[in-house]
C-alpha positions in Angstrom: -132.0 2.2 -67.2 -132.8 3.6 -63.6 -130.7 3.7 -61.0 -131.3 2.5 -57.6 -132.1 5.0 -54.8 -129.3 4.8 -51.8 -131.1 3.4 -48.7 -130.5 0.9 -45.9 -129.1 -2.3 -46.6 -132.0 -5.0 -46.9 -132.0 -7.8 -44.1 -133.8 -10.9 -45.1 -137.2 -11.5 -43.3 -136.7 -14.9 -41.0 -139.7 -16.8 -40.1 -139.9 -17.6 -36.8 -139.1 -21.7 -35.9 -140.2 -23.9 -33.2 -138.4 -23.8 -29.7 -137.6 -27.5 -30.2 -135.8 -26.9 -33.4 -133.3 -24.8 -31.8 -132.9 -27.1 -28.7 -132.2 -30.3 -30.4 -129.4 -28.6 -32.2 -127.5 -28.2 -28.8 -124.7 -30.9 -28.3 -124.4 -31.5 -31.9 -121.8 -31.3 -34.1 -121.8 -28.2 -37.0 -122.4 -30.0 -40.1 -125.3 -32.1 -38.1 -128.7 -31.9 -39.4 -130.1 -30.1 -36.4 -127.7 -27.2 -36.9 -128.0 -27.0 -40.4 -131.6 -26.2 -39.7 -130.8 -23.7 -37.1 -128.3 -22.0 -39.7 -130.5 -22.0 -42.3 -133.4 -20.8 -39.8 -131.0 -17.7 -39.4 -130.3 -16.5 -42.7 -127.7 -19.0 -43.9 -124.8 -16.9 -43.6 -122.4 -16.2 -40.4 -119.4 -14.8 -39.4 -117.2 -16.4 -36.8 -115.2 -14.6 -33.9 -113.4 -15.9 -31.1 -114.9 -14.9 -27.5 -113.1 -12.4 -26.0 -111.7 -12.6 -22.3 -113.3 -10.1 -20.3 -111.8 -8.3 -17.2 -114.3 -9.7 -15.1 -114.7 -13.8 -16.1 -112.3 -16.6 -17.4 -113.3 -20.0 -18.0 -111.0 -22.7 -20.2 -114.1 -24.2 -21.7 -115.2 -20.4 -22.7 -112.0 -19.7 -24.0 -112.2 -22.2 -26.4 -115.6 -21.1 -27.5 -116.4 -19.1 -30.9 -119.4 -17.2 -31.9 -121.2 -17.8 -35.0 -122.9 -14.4 -35.4 -125.4 -14.1 -38.3 -125.8 -10.7 -40.1 -129.3 -11.4 -41.6 -130.8 -12.2 -38.4 -132.1 -9.5 -35.9 -130.1 -9.0 -33.0 -130.9 -10.6 -30.1 -131.0 -7.4 -28.2 -130.0 -4.0 -28.5 -126.2 -5.1 -28.3 -125.9 -9.1 -28.3 -126.1 -10.4 -32.0 -128.2 -13.6 -32.9 -125.5 -16.2 -32.5 -124.1 -19.8 -31.6 -121.6 -20.5 -29.1 -119.6 -23.6 -30.9 -116.7 -25.3 -28.9 -114.8 -27.8 -30.5 -117.0 -28.1 -33.4 -120.2 -28.6 -31.2 -123.0 -26.1 -30.2 -122.9 -25.4 -26.5 -125.3 -22.3 -26.7 -127.4 -20.0 -28.7 -128.5 -16.4 -28.1 -131.4 -15.5 -30.1 -133.7 -12.7 -31.0 -137.3 -13.5 -29.4 -138.7 -12.8 -33.1 -137.2 -15.9 -34.4 -138.5 -18.4 -32.0 -142.3 -19.8 -32.3 -144.7 -18.4 -29.5 -141.9 -16.4 -27.8 -143.1 -12.6 -26.6 -141.5 -9.8 -25.4 -138.1 -8.2 -26.2 -135.8 -10.8 -23.9 -133.1 -12.8 -25.6 -133.6 -16.5 -25.5 -130.5 -18.6 -24.4 -130.3 -22.0 -24.5 -127.4 -23.9 -23.2 -126.1 -27.4 -22.5 -126.5 -28.5 -18.9 -124.1 -27.3 -16.4 -122.3 -30.5 -15.2 -119.6 -28.6 -12.7 -119.6 -30.8 -9.5 -118.3 -29.0 -6.0 -115.4 -31.4 -4.9 -114.0 -29.3 -1.9 -113.7 -25.6 -0.4 -112.0 -25.0 2.9 -114.9 -24.1 5.9 -114.8 -21.2 8.7 -114.9 -17.7 8.8 -111.3 -17.4 7.9 -112.0 -18.7 4.7 -114.7 -16.1 3.6 -114.4 -15.9 -0.6 -112.0 -19.2 -0.3 -112.0 -20.6 -4.1 -113.2 -24.1 -4.4 -112.3 -27.4 -6.2 -114.6 -28.8 -8.7 -114.9 -31.3 -11.2 -116.2 -30.9 -14.8 -116.1 -34.5 -16.3 -112.9 -35.8 -15.7 -111.1 -32.2 -15.2 -110.5 -30.3 -12.2 -111.2 -26.5 -11.8 -109.9 -24.1 -9.0 -113.3 -21.6 -8.9 -112.3 -18.4 -7.6 -114.5 -15.0 -7.0 -112.5 -12.0 -6.6 -113.9 -9.1 -4.9 -113.0 -6.1 -7.0 -115.1 -3.1 -5.3 -118.0 -2.2 -7.5 -117.9 -5.6 -9.1 -116.8 -9.5 -8.6 -114.4 -11.2 -11.0 -115.1 -15.4 -11.5 -112.2 -17.1 -12.5 -111.6 -21.0 -13.1 -108.2 -22.1 -13.8 -107.5 -25.7 -14.6 -106.0 -28.2 -12.1 -104.2 -31.7 -12.5 -105.4 -34.3 -10.6 -102.2 -34.4 -8.2 -102.6 -30.5 -7.8 -106.7 -30.8 -6.4 -105.3 -33.6 -4.2 -102.5 -31.6 -3.0 -104.5 -28.6 -2.0 -107.1 -30.8 -0.3 -104.2 -31.9 2.0 -102.5 -29.0 2.8 -104.6 -25.7 3.7 -101.5 -23.6 4.1 -100.4 -24.4 0.3 -104.2 -23.5 -0.6 -104.0 -20.1 1.2 -100.6 -19.5 -0.5 -102.1 -20.4 -3.8 -105.4 -18.1 -3.4 -103.1 -15.3 -2.5 -100.9 -15.5 -5.4 -103.9 -15.8 -8.1 -105.9 -12.9 -6.4 -102.4 -10.5 -7.0 -102.6 -12.0 -10.5 -106.3 -11.1 -11.1 -106.0 -7.7 -9.3 -103.0 -6.9 -11.5 -102.6 -3.8 -13.6 -100.9 -6.2 -16.4 -104.6 -8.5 -16.3 -106.4 -5.3 -16.3 -104.7 -4.0 -19.4 -104.9 -7.0 -21.2 -107.1 -10.0 -19.8 -105.5 -12.5 -22.4 -102.5 -12.8 -20.1 -104.6 -14.2 -17.3 -104.6 -17.8 -18.1 -100.8 -17.9 -18.5 -99.9 -16.1 -15.6 -102.4 -18.1 -13.5 -100.8 -21.1 -14.6 -97.6 -20.3 -13.6 -98.3 -19.4 -10.1 -100.5 -22.6 -9.9 -97.3 -24.7 -11.1 -94.8 -22.7 -9.0 -96.8 -23.6 -5.9 -98.3 -26.9 -6.7 -95.5 -28.4 -9.1 -96.7 -29.8 -12.4 -97.3 -33.5 -13.1 
């Protein structure tokens, strides 16, 4: 019996499918027919991993999202896997290799996301409030949207607020300033840069210490 020569691992040849096939799966549970069609189109098998915190971004929704990577599918570009973003068992975004999407030319990844439903609620006005965080509403939840200048890059962080905390901050600009200063210190701390996973807990402690907890 002839032995197989060692060689590169074979990857299944995947056929490009219409853009609409992927778009229809957004917002659907992972066991929905539309999502199963996408999983089949991407080779059928996948590996689940958590989305990692980075030292430049934090969002509580992203922190609850898992990446479903498809080993049989070509990478979306040189370093990003073709994957689905799944939050609470619902597909919320996709990053796809262009070769997998019918009618797409070039080498840029195809990205599909649910519409952004963030609504600006409040941001202090005036020159002394440059780079001040804003309060946004996402559905029924409130978030403090903070950009922190770090020299050669900016960090963007969104921290959950209770309705009472959001109301307090809009009514008291001194409190707003104190909270802002405290969160900037957290975001620029050596503790966070060494371990970004500490950010949510440390930020929540500052918010609760300044604004109280319902």
